[in-house]
C-alpha positions, 0 to 999 in steps of 0.5 A: 203816405208821406208828403214830399216837398219839391225843393225847387218849387218851394224855393220858387214860391217863397222867393222874395218873402221874409223869413217870417212869411216863409215860416208861416207858409211852411207851417200852415201848408203842413197843417192844411196838407195834413188836415185839409182846409183849416179854420182861420183862427189867427190867435191859434195859428200865430201861436203855432207859427211862433209869431205875433197875431199882426205878423201872422195876418200880414204874412197870410195876406201876402200869401193869399195875394200871391195866390199860394193860399185861398180863403173862403168861408173863414177857412184857409186852403192851398190854391189848386195851382200850387199843390 
């Protein structure tokens, strides 16, 4: 089954974020939707997202603080109310 993106929802969720954080959100969301919760390996995720580790960490923290991602037991997931 192909994942569908709701453009209006995506734009609403990412309003106010930098283009880097939006890219991290899109990439990590795709990984999670494809595989389920993923291990938080900042080095690997930074490489996949095409950014530096400190940039990835900053973006992930913004996304976690905004309630878009959850972090538990070293794994990242999509917050239930944002699926």
